[in-house]
C-alpha positions as a Markdown table, in Angstrom:
| # | Residue | x | y | z |
|---|---|---|---|---|
| 1 | Met | 0.3 | -0.1 | 0.2 |
| 2 | Leu | 0.9 | 3.1 | -1.0 |
| 3 | Ala | 1.5 | 6.6 | 1.4 |
| 4 | Met | -1.4 | 9.2 | 0.3 |
| 5 | Arg | 0.6 | 12.5 | -0.9 |
| 6 | Arg | -0.3 | 15.5 | 0.6 |
| 7 | Phe | -2.4 | 13.7 | 3.2 |
| 8 | Phe | 0.5 | 13.5 | 5.7 |
| 9 | Arg | 0.8 | 17.6 | 5.8 |
| 10 | Thr | -3.1 | 16.9 | 7.8 |
| 11 | Ser | -3.5 | 16.3 | 11.1 |
| 12 | Phe | -4.0 | 12.3 | 10.2 |
| 13 | Gly | -0.1 | 11.9 | 9.5 |
| 14 | Ser | 0.7 | 9.0 | 8.1 |
| 15 | Ala | -2.6 | 7.1 | 7.1 |
| 16 | Val | -2.6 | 4.2 | 4.8 |
| 17 | Leu | -5.2 | 1.7 | 3.1 |
| 18 | Gly | -6.6 | -0.6 | 6.0 |
| 19 | Gly | -7.6 | -2.8 | 3.4 |
| 20 | Ala | -6.7 | -5.4 | 0.7 |
| 21 | Val | -3.6 | -7.4 | 1.5 |
| 22 | Val | -1.8 | -7.3 | -1.8 |
| 23 | Ala | 0.4 | -9.6 | -3.4 |
| 24 | Ala | 3.3 | -9.2 | -6.3 |
| 25 | Phe | 3.4 | -5.7 | -7.3 |
| 26 | Ala | -0.3 | -4.6 | -7.2 |
| 27 | Ala | -1.2 | -1.3 | -5.1 |
| 28 | Ile | -3.6 | 1.6 | -4.9 |
| 29 | Ala | -2.2 | 4.9 | -4.9 |
| 30 | Ile | -3.9 | 7.1 | -3.3 |
| 31 | Ala | -3.5 | 11.3 | -3.7 |
| 32 | Ala | -5.1 | 13.7 | -1.1 |
| 33 | Gly | -7.0 | 16.9 | -1.4 |
| 34 | Trp | -10.3 | 18.4 | -2.9 |
| 35 | Ile | -10.2 | 19.2 | -6.6 |
| 36 | Lys | -6.1 | 19.3 | -5.2 |
| 37 | Ser | -6.9 | 21.4 | -1.8 |
| 38 | Asp | -6.2 | 20.4 | 1.3 |
| 39 | Ser | -9.2 | 18.2 | 2.5 |
| 40 | Ser | -13.1 | 17.1 | 1.5 |
| 41 | Ser | -15.8 | 15.9 | 1.7 |
| 42 | Thr | -18.6 | 13.2 | 0.6 |
| 43 | Val | -22.7 | 14.1 | 1.5 |
| 44 | Thr | -24.5 | 10.9 | 3.1 |
| 45 | Val | -28.2 | 11.1 | 2.5 |
| 46 | Ser | -29.6 | 8.1 | 3.7 |
| 47 | Gln | -31.9 | 6.0 | 2.0 |
| 48 | Pro | -33.1 | 2.3 | 2.8 |
| 49 | Leu | -31.7 | -0.3 | 1.4 |
| 50 | Ser | -33.3 | -4.2 | 1.2 |
| 51 | Ala | -31.8 | -5.1 | 4.1 |
| 52 | Pro | -33.7 | -5.9 | 7.3 |
| 53 | Val | -33.7 | -3.5 | 10.4 |
| 54 | Asp | -32.9 | -5.4 | 13.2 |
| 55 | Ser | -34.8 | -4.7 | 16.6 |
| 56 | Lys | -32.9 | -6.9 | 18.8 |
| 57 | Gln | -32.2 | -5.6 | 22.6 |
| 58 | Glu | -28.9 | -5.2 | 23.5 |
| 59 | Asp | -27.6 | -7.6 | 25.9 |
| 60 | Thr | -24.4 | -6.8 | 27.7 |
| 61 | Thr | -23.8 | -10.4 | 29.1 |
| 62 | Asn | -21.8 | -11.2 | 26.0 |
| 63 | Leu | -22.5 | -8.3 | 23.7 |
| 64 | Val | -19.6 | -9.3 | 20.7 |
| 65 | Asn | -20.3 | -12.8 | 21.4 |
| 66 | Gln | -24.1 | -11.9 | 20.4 |
| 67 | Ile | -23.0 | -9.9 | 17.5 |
| 68 | Tyr | -20.4 | -12.2 | 16.0 |
| 69 | Arg | -23.1 | -15.2 | 16.1 |
| 70 | His | -25.7 | -12.8 | 14.4 |
| 71 | Asp | -24.2 | -11.1 | 11.8 |
| 72 | Gly | -20.9 | -13.1 | 11.1 |
| 73 | Gln | -22.6 | -15.6 | 8.5 |
| 74 | Gly | -23.2 | -12.1 | 6.7 |
| 75 | Val | -19.6 | -10.8 | 6.2 |
| 76 | Ala | -18.0 | -12.0 | 2.9 |
| 77 | Phe | -14.5 | -13.1 | 3.0 |
| 78 | Ile | -13.1 | -11.3 | -0.5 |
| 79 | Ser | -10.5 | -12.0 | -3.0 |
| 80 | Ser | -9.1 | -10.1 | -6.2 |
| 81 | Glu | -7.4 | -11.5 | -9.2 |
| 82 | Leu | -5.4 | -8.1 | -9.7 |
| 83 | Lys | -4.6 | -7.6 | -13.8 |
| 84 | Pro | -1.2 | -7.6 | -14.7 |
| 85 | Glu | 0.1 | -3.7 | -15.7 |
| 86 | Gly | 1.6 | -4.5 | -19.1 |
| 87 | Pro | 4.4 | -6.1 | -20.7 |
| 88 | Ser | 8.0 | -5.0 | -18.5 |
| 89 | Glu | 10.7 | -3.7 | -20.3 |
| 90 | Leu | 13.4 | -5.2 | -18.0 |
| 91 | Ser | 12.0 | -9.1 | -18.8 |
| 92 | Pro | 13.7 | -10.3 | -22.2 |
| 93 | Phe | 10.1 | -12.3 | -22.9 |
| 94 | Gly | 8.4 | -9.1 | -22.5 |
| 95 | Glu | 5.8 | -10.8 | -19.5 |
| 96 | Pro | 3.6 | -8.3 | -17.7 |
| 97 | Glu | 4.2 | -7.2 | -14.4 |
| 98 | Gly | 2.2 | -6.1 | -11.8 |
| 99 | Gly | -0.7 | -8.6 | -10.9 |
| 100 | Gly | -1.7 | -10.7 | -7.9 |
| 101 | Leu | -3.9 | -11.4 | -5.4 |
| 102 | Ala | -5.6 | -8.8 | -2.8 |
| 103 | Thr | -7.7 | -10.0 | -0.2 |
| 104 | Gly | -10.8 | -7.9 | 2.0 |
| 105 | Ser | -13.9 | -8.1 | 3.6 |
| 106 | Gly | -17.4 | -6.9 | 2.5 |
| 107 | Phe | -21.3 | -7.9 | 3.9 |
| 108 | Leu | -24.2 | -9.0 | 2.6 |
| 109 | Ile | -27.2 | -6.2 | 2.4 |
| 110 | Asp | -30.2 | -8.1 | 0.7 |
| 111 | Thr | -31.4 | -11.6 | -0.5 |
| 112 | Glu | -30.4 | -10.8 | -3.7 |
| 113 | Gly | -26.5 | -11.8 | -3.2 |
| 114 | His | -25.3 | -8.0 | -3.1 |
| 115 | Ile | -22.1 | -6.9 | -1.3 |
| 116 | Val | -20.7 | -4.0 | -0.1 |
| 117 | Thr | -17.3 | -3.2 | 0.3 |
| 118 | Asn | -14.4 | -0.9 | -0.6 |
| 119 | Asn | -13.8 | 0.3 | -4.4 |
| 120 | His | -10.1 | -0.1 | -3.1 |
| 121 | Val | -10.4 | -4.3 | -2.3 |
| 122 | Val | -11.8 | -4.9 | -6.0 |
| 123 | Glu | -9.9 | -2.1 | -8.1 |
| 124 | Gly | -8.3 | -3.5 | -10.8 |
| 125 | Ala | -9.7 | -6.6 | -10.8 |
| 126 | Asp | -9.6 | -9.4 | -13.3 |
| 127 | Lys | -11.7 | -11.6 | -11.3 |
| 128 | Val | -13.3 | -11.6 | -8.0 |
| 129 | Glu | -14.4 | -14.5 | -5.8 |
| 130 | Val | -16.1 | -14.2 | -2.5 |
| 131 | Lys | -16.8 | -16.5 | 0.5 |
| 132 | Leu | -19.9 | -15.9 | 2.6 |
| 133 | Gly | -19.5 | -16.4 | 6.4 |
| 134 | Ser | -17.7 | -19.4 | 7.5 |
| 135 | Ser | -18.7 | -21.8 | 4.4 |
| 136 | Asp | -15.8 | -22.4 | 2.1 |
| 137 | Lys | -17.7 | -22.3 | -0.9 |
| 138 | Thr | -16.8 | -19.8 | -3.3 |
| 139 | Tyr | -18.8 | -17.7 | -5.7 |
| 140 | Thr | -17.5 | -15.3 | -8.3 |
| 141 | Ala | -19.0 | -12.2 | -7.9 |
| 142 | Glu | -20.1 | -9.4 | -10.4 |
| 143 | Val | -19.2 | -5.6 | -10.0 |
| 144 | Val | -21.7 | -4.0 | -10.3 |
| 145 | Gly | -20.5 | -0.7 | -10.1 |
| 146 | Thr | -17.5 | 1.3 | -8.1 |
| 147 | Asp | -17.0 | 4.4 | -6.6 |
| 148 | Pro | -13.7 | 6.1 | -6.2 |
| 149 | Ala | -14.7 | 9.3 | -4.8 |
| 150 | Thr | -16.0 | 7.6 | -1.8 |
| 151 | Asp | -14.2 | 4.2 | -1.8 |
| 152 | Val | -17.3 | 2.0 | -2.5 |
| 153 | Ala | -18.1 | -0.9 | -4.4 |
| 154 | Leu | -21.2 | -2.9 | -4.5 |
| 155 | Leu | -21.0 | -6.8 | -5.6 |
| 156 | Lys | -23.5 | -9.6 | -6.3 |
| 157 | Val | -23.1 | -13.2 | -6.1 |
| 158 | Asp | -25.5 | -15.9 | -7.2 |
| 159 | Ala | -25.6 | -18.2 | -4.4 |
| 160 | Pro | -29.0 | -19.9 | -2.3 |
| 161 | Ala | -31.1 | -18.0 | -0.8 |
| 162 | Asp | -30.4 | -20.0 | 2.5 |
| 163 | Ser | -26.5 | -18.9 | 2.3 |
| 164 | Leu | -27.4 | -15.5 | 2.4 |
| 165 | His | -27.8 | -13.6 | 5.6 |
| 166 | Pro | -27.8 | -10.0 | 5.6 |
| 167 | Leu | -27.0 | -7.3 | 7.9 |
| 168 | Ala | -29.1 | -4.3 | 9.4 |
| 169 | Leu | -28.1 | -1.2 | 8.4 |
| 170 | Gly | -28.0 | 1.7 | 10.7 |
| 171 | Asp | -27.7 | 5.5 | 10.7 |
| 172 | Ser | -24.4 | 6.7 | 11.0 |
| 173 | Ser | -25.4 | 9.9 | 11.2 |
| 174 | Lys | -26.7 | 9.2 | 14.9 |
| 175 | Val | -23.2 | 7.8 | 15.7 |
| 176 | Glu | -22.0 | 8.8 | 19.2 |
| 177 | Val | -18.7 | 9.2 | 20.5 |
| 178 | Gly | -17.9 | 6.5 | 22.9 |
| 179 | Glu | -20.3 | 3.9 | 21.8 |
| 180 | Pro | -19.3 | 0.6 | 21.6 |
| 181 | Val | -18.6 | -1.1 | 18.0 |
| 182 | Val | -17.7 | -4.3 | 16.9 |
| 183 | Ala | -15.3 | -5.0 | 13.3 |
| 184 | Ile | -15.9 | -8.1 | 11.6 |
| 185 | Gly | -13.3 | -9.4 | 8.7 |
| 186 | Asn | -10.8 | -10.7 | 7.3 |
| 187 | Pro | -7.1 | -9.1 | 8.2 |
| 188 | Phe | -4.2 | -10.4 | 7.0 |
| 189 | Gly | -6.5 | -13.5 | 5.7 |
| 190 | Leu | -7.7 | -14.4 | 8.7 |
| 191 | Asp | -11.7 | -15.3 | 7.7 |
| 192 | Arg | -14.1 | -13.7 | 10.3 |
| 193 | Thr | -12.1 | -12.6 | 12.6 |
| 194 | Val | -14.1 | -10.0 | 15.5 |
| 195 | Thr | -12.8 | -7.1 | 17.3 |
| 196 | Ala | -14.5 | -4.6 | 19.4 |
| 197 | Gly | -13.9 | -0.8 | 20.7 |
| 198 | Ile | -15.5 | 2.1 | 20.8 |
| 199 | Val | -16.3 | 5.4 | 18.6 |
| 200 | Ser | -13.3 | 7.4 | 19.3 |
| 201 | Ala | -14.3 | 10.4 | 17.5 |
| 202 | Ile | -16.8 | 11.3 | 14.5 |
| 203 | Gln | -16.9 | 13.9 | 11.4 |
| 204 | Arg | -12.9 | 12.6 | 10.4 |
| 205 | Gln | -11.9 | 13.0 | 6.9 |
| 206 | Ile | -9.8 | 10.2 | 4.7 |
| 207 | Gln | -8.8 | 10.3 | 1.3 |
| 208 | Ala | -10.4 | 8.2 | -1.3 |
| 209 | Pro | -8.7 | 6.2 | -4.7 |
| 210 | Asn | -9.4 | 9.2 | -6.5 |
| 211 | Gly | -7.6 | 11.6 | -4.7 |
| 212 | Phe | -11.0 | 13.4 | -3.4 |
| 213 | Ser | -11.8 | 12.8 | -0.1 |
| 214 | Ile | -14.7 | 11.6 | 2.3 |
| 215 | Ser | -15.9 | 13.1 | 4.9 |
| 216 | His | -18.2 | 12.2 | 8.2 |
| 217 | Val | -16.0 | 9.6 | 8.3 |
| 218 | Ile | -16.2 | 7.6 | 12.0 |
| 219 | Gln | -12.7 | 6.7 | 13.7 |
| 220 | Thr | -12.7 | 3.7 | 16.2 |
| 221 | Asp | -10.0 | 2.0 | 18.3 |
| 222 | Ala | -11.7 | -1.3 | 17.4 |
| 223 | Ala | -8.5 | -3.5 | 15.8 |
| 224 | Ile | -8.3 | -3.5 | 11.7 |
| 225 | Asn | -5.6 | -4.4 | 9.7 |
| 226 | Pro | -5.1 | -4.8 | 6.2 |
| 227 | Gly | -7.2 | -7.0 | 5.1 |
| 228 | Asn | -10.4 | -5.8 | 7.2 |
| 229 | Ser | -10.9 | -3.2 | 4.5 |
| 230 | Gly | -14.6 | -3.4 | 3.3 |
| 231 | Gly | -16.0 | -5.3 | 6.4 |
| 232 | Pro | -18.8 | -4.0 | 8.2 |
| 233 | Leu | -18.2 | -1.4 | 11.4 |
| 234 | Ile | -21.4 | -2.7 | 13.5 |
| 235 | Asp | -23.4 | -1.1 | 16.7 |
| 236 | Ser | -24.3 | -2.7 | 20.0 |
| 237 | Ala | -27.7 | -3.5 | 18.1 |
| 238 | Gly | -26.0 | -5.6 | 15.3 |
| 239 | Arg | -26.6 | -3.0 | 12.7 |
| 240 | Val | -23.8 | -1.8 | 10.7 |
| 241 | Ile | -22.5 | 1.7 | 10.5 |
| 242 | Gly | -19.8 | 2.2 | 8.6 |
| 243 | Ile | -17.4 | 0.2 | 6.1 |
| 244 | Asn | -14.3 | 0.0 | 7.7 |
| 245 | Ser | -11.6 | 1.6 | 5.2 |
| 246 | Gln | -8.2 | 2.8 | 6.3 |
| 247 | Ile | -5.9 | 3.1 | 9.7 |
| 248 | Gln | -3.8 | 5.3 | 10.8 |
| 249 | Thr | 0.1 | 3.9 | 11.3 |
| 250 | Gly | 1.6 | 6.8 | 13.3 |
| 251 | Gly | 4.9 | 5.0 | 11.8 |
| 252 | Gly | 6.6 | 2.8 | 9.0 |
| 253 | Gly | 4.4 | 0.1 | 9.7 |
| 254 | Asn | 1.0 | -0.7 | 8.6 |
| 255 | Gly | -0.6 | -2.6 | 11.7 |
| 256 | Asn | -3.2 | -1.4 | 13.6 |
| 257 | Val | -2.4 | 1.0 | 16.2 |
| 258 | Gly | -5.8 | 2.2 | 17.7 |
| 259 | Ile | -7.1 | 4.5 | 14.7 |
| 260 | Gly | -9.2 | 3.3 | 12.3 |
| 261 | Phe | -11.4 | 4.8 | 9.9 |
| 262 | Ala | -14.9 | 3.7 | 8.1 |
| 263 | Val | -17.1 | 5.1 | 5.6 |
| 264 | Pro | -20.3 | 5.3 | 7.0 |
| 265 | Ile | -22.9 | 3.6 | 6.5 |
| 266 | Asn | -25.2 | 6.6 | 5.0 |
| 267 | Thr | -22.8 | 7.2 | 2.3 |
| 268 | Ala | -22.6 | 3.7 | 1.0 |
| 269 | Arg | -27.0 | 3.6 | 0.6 |
| 270 | Glu | -27.0 | 6.9 | -1.4 |
| 271 | Val | -23.8 | 5.4 | -3.4 |
| 272 | Val | -25.3 | 2.4 | -3.7 |
| 273 | Thr | -29.1 | 4.0 | -4.9 |
| 274 | Gln | -27.3 | 5.6 | -7.6 |
| 275 | Ile | -25.4 | 2.9 | -8.5 |
| 276 | Glu | -28.4 | 0.7 | -8.8 |
| 277 | Gln | -30.7 | 3.4 | -11.0 |
| 278 | His | -27.9 | 4.6 | -12.9 |
| 279 | Gly | -25.1 | 2.5 | -13.2 |
| 280 | Glu | -22.7 | 5.2 | -12.0 |
| 281 | Val | -22.3 | 8.0 | -9.4 |
| 282 | Lys | -22.2 | 11.6 | -9.4 |
| 283 | His | -20.7 | 14.3 | -7.4 |
| 284 | Ala | -21.3 | 18.2 | -6.9 |
| 285 | Tyr | -18.1 | 20.3 | -8.0 |
| 286 | Leu | -17.5 | 24.0 | -7.5 |
| 287 | Gly | -13.8 | 24.5 | -8.7 |
| 288 | Ile | -11.6 | 25.8 | -6.2 |
| 289 | Thr | -9.2 | 25.1 | -3.8 |
| 290 | Gly | -9.2 | 27.1 | -0.6 |
| 291 | Ser | -8.0 | 27.5 | 3.1 |
| 292 | Ser | -9.6 | 28.6 | 6.2 |
| 293 | Ile | -9.4 | 31.5 | 8.0 |
| 294 | Thr | -8.6 | 32.2 | 11.6 |
| 295 | Pro | -8.2 | 34.9 | 13.9 |
| 296 | Asp | -4.0 | 34.9 | 13.5 |
| 297 | Leu | -4.2 | 34.2 | 9.4 |
| 298 | Ala | -6.4 | 36.8 | 9.0 |
| 299 | Lys | -4.3 | 39.5 | 11.0 |
| 300 | Ala | -1.1 | 38.2 | 9.4 |
| 301 | Leu | -2.7 | 38.7 | 6.4 |
| 302 | Lys | -4.8 | 42.0 | 6.4 |
| 303 | Leu | -7.7 | 40.3 | 5.7 |
| 304 | Ser | -11.6 | 41.8 | 6.3 |
| 305 | Ala | -12.7 | 38.6 | 7.9 |
| 306 | Asp | -11.8 | 36.4 | 10.7 |
| 307 | Ser | -13.5 | 33.2 | 9.3 |
| 308 | Gly | -14.1 | 31.7 | 5.9 |
| 309 | Val | -12.4 | 30.3 | 3.6 |
| 310 | Leu | -9.2 | 32.0 | 1.8 |
| 311 | Val | -9.9 | 30.8 | -2.4 |
| 312 | Asn | -6.3 | 30.4 | -3.5 |
| 313 | Glu | -7.0 | 28.8 | -6.4 |
| 314 | Val | -10.1 | 28.7 | -9.4 |
| 315 | Ile | -9.7 | 26.1 | -11.7 |
| 316 | Lys | -9.9 | 26.7 | -14.9 |
| 317 | Gly | -12.8 | 26.0 | -17.1 |
| 318 | Gly | -14.8 | 25.3 | -13.9 |
| 319 | Pro | -17.8 | 26.1 | -12.1 |
| 320 | Ala | -16.7 | 28.6 | -10.2 |
| 321 | Asp | -14.9 | 30.2 | -12.9 |
| 322 | Glu | -17.4 | 30.3 | -14.8 |
| 323 | Ala | -19.5 | 32.6 | -12.4 |
| 324 | Gly | -16.3 | 34.9 | -11.9 |
| 325 | Leu | -14.8 | 33.6 | -8.7 |
| 326 | Lys | -11.2 | 34.8 | -8.0 |
| 327 | Gly | -8.3 | 33.1 | -6.9 |
| 328 | Gly | -5.3 | 34.6 | -5.6 |
| 329 | Asp | -2.3 | 36.2 | -7.6 |
| 330 | Thr | 0.2 | 36.1 | -5.1 |
| 331 | Ser | 2.2 | 33.6 | -3.0 |
| 332 | Ala | 3.6 | 33.5 | 0.3 |
| 333 | Thr | 4.5 | 31.2 | 2.9 |
| 334 | Ile | 3.2 | 31.5 | 6.6 |
| 335 | Glu | 4.4 | 29.4 | 9.7 |
| 336 | Gly | 5.5 | 26.7 | 6.7 |
| 337 | Ala | 2.0 | 27.1 | 4.9 |
| 338 | Ser | 1.6 | 28.0 | 1.5 |
| 339 | Phe | -1.0 | 30.2 | 0.3 |
| 340 | Arg | -2.1 | 32.6 | -2.3 |
| 341 | Leu | -3.2 | 35.9 | -1.8 |
| 342 | Gly | -5.1 | 38.5 | -3.5 |
| 343 | Gly | -8.4 | 35.7 | -4.0 |
| 344 | Asp | -11.9 | 36.5 | -2.6 |
| 345 | Val | -13.0 | 35.2 | 1.2 |
| 346 | Ile | -15.5 | 33.6 | 0.8 |
| 347 | Thr | -18.1 | 34.1 | 4.0 |
| 348 | Glu | -21.7 | 32.6 | 3.6 |
| 349 | Ile | -23.1 | 29.7 | 1.4 |
| 350 | Asp | -26.5 | 30.2 | 0.2 |
| 351 | Gly | -27.2 | 32.9 | 3.6 |
| 352 | Lys | -25.1 | 30.3 | 6.3 |
| 353 | Lys | -21.7 | 31.6 | 7.5 |
| 354 | Ile | -18.4 | 29.5 | 6.7 |
| 355 | Glu | -16.2 | 28.8 | 9.4 |
| 356 | Ser | -13.8 | 26.7 | 7.4 |
| 357 | Ile | -12.9 | 25.1 | 3.7 |
| 358 | Glu | -14.6 | 22.0 | 5.3 |
| 359 | Asp | -17.5 | 23.6 | 5.5 |
| 360 | Val | -17.7 | 24.8 | 1.7 |
| 361 | Ile | -17.1 | 20.9 | 1.1 |
| 362 | Asn | -20.0 | 19.6 | 3.0 |
| 363 | Ala | -22.4 | 22.6 | 1.3 |
| 364 | Val | -21.0 | 21.7 | -1.8 |
| 365 | Asn | -21.8 | 17.6 | -1.0 |
| 366 | Ala | -24.7 | 18.1 | 0.3 |
| 367 | Ala | -25.6 | 19.5 | -3.6 |
| 368 | Ser | -26.4 | 17.9 | -7.0 |
| 369 | Pro | -24.7 | 18.7 | -10.3 |
| 370 | Gly | -26.8 | 21.5 | -12.0 |
| 371 | Asp | -27.6 | 23.0 | -8.6 |
| 372 | Lys | -27.2 | 26.6 | -7.7 |
| 373 | Met | -25.5 | 28.0 | -5.1 |
| 374 | Glu | -25.0 | 31.4 | -3.5 |
| 375 | Leu | -21.8 | 32.6 | -2.2 |
| 376 | Thr | -20.7 | 35.6 | -0.9 |
| 377 | Val | -17.1 | 36.9 | -1.0 |
| 378 | Asp | -15.9 | 39.7 | 0.0 |
| 379 | Arg | -13.1 | 40.9 | -2.3 |
| 380 | Gly | -11.1 | 43.7 | -1.5 |
| 381 | Asp | -13.2 | 46.1 | 0.9 |
| 382 | Lys | -16.2 | 45.2 | -1.0 |
| 383 | Ser | -19.0 | 42.5 | 0.0 |
| 384 | Gln | -21.1 | 40.4 | -3.3 |
| 385 | Thr | -23.0 | 37.4 | -4.0 |
| 386 | Ile | -21.9 | 35.4 | -6.6 |
| 387 | Thr | -24.3 | 32.3 | -7.9 |
| 388 | Val | -22.5 | 29.3 | -9.0 |
| 389 | Thr | -24.1 | 26.5 | -10.8 |
| 390 | Leu | -22.6 | 23.2 | -9.4 |
| 391 | Gly | -20.7 | 20.7 | -12.1 |
| 392 | Val | -20.1 | 17.5 | -12.2 |
| 393 | Arg | -16.7 | 16.6 | -10.8 |
| 394 | Pro | -13.9 | 14.7 | -12.4 |
| 395 | Thr | -12.9 | 11.6 | -11.9 |
| 396 | Ser | -9.9 | 12.0 | -10.5 |
| 397 | Thr | -8.3 | 14.9 | -8.8 |
| 398 | Glu | -5.3 | 13.7 | -11.8 |
| 399 | Glu | -8.0 | 15.2 | -14.2 |
| 400 | Val | -8.5 | 18.5 | -12.3 |
| 401 | Pro | -6.9 | 21.2 | -15.2 |
| 402 | Ser | -3.7 | 23.2 | -13.6 |
| 403 | Arg | -3.9 | 27.0 | -13.4 |
């Protein structure tokens, strides 16, 4: 697994994918940034899936064992055969390089055989195979659709009805810090491993395989290791509240140090719904990079607002550019951080005060492509309103045009 570019600059430090165990030379490069900015977000719009709602009451006598016995059969062991990357110039016979086998986790969401996992577990796979629960029976899985922007993938297996045990889905927007949680997955290929912990934090951000960021992420100290990716993070009522996706190692290793991250299940609901209805997932796009303004930064840069977002760059040809938003034209470094000065300062979106870049990201991702957004900006000593028609986000940060 490769370290995530630019993500090292955030407070999370050296986060790595908590997912696929990859053999040979296959790995997934993760780049940070929200359209080349410091952070990003994914909106969660809760829509029901066909998985049943679990109404059982919490029993504290042996909660972890009960959850494991109740939900373990709905957890999938996923093996992905990765495609070779092409002929090697170093090989006298021109054999393809790369390839190998990646293993991860997933979980059933309905009785039709649909399985949710991480995009990075199946990305680049030539063939995907699945084992369900404690069974040794292997099924070839169809990749119904993927969304690299949220690191979610939807698979489907043709399995007998008595082998399909879908898990109940919870509401990740109601998760609170300190709640007990259980993770079930296949770390290092050790199938149906259960670990337990608590929700350590909420509203985190992690970087997705396509270079954008995922927001509303759940942080947990339940042990998550390579191979857990795609598996369920489960609350005390046996309901899935997140998809275990990444870990932070804090050093040179790739093992668990008590900081794991799960994509919220509400995000997965929206993604799965779009895949089922449209075959693809589209996200709104503003087309800027920006920095959060603090009182100290405002004082140092002599800005008129002590909170909001300083627009560093407006992506050429993007929605913000077409609407007339202005980026900076002068580079400056303050306490080791780089800024472009002279750009607009966003203070409100649709009449709501903006405190940070995360607020802008959340507002954009709460919208849909084609929606109009009113930005209140300070330009020099004047305030004005600019209406932007949001576009469709590029498939990766590498496709974002440079200045």
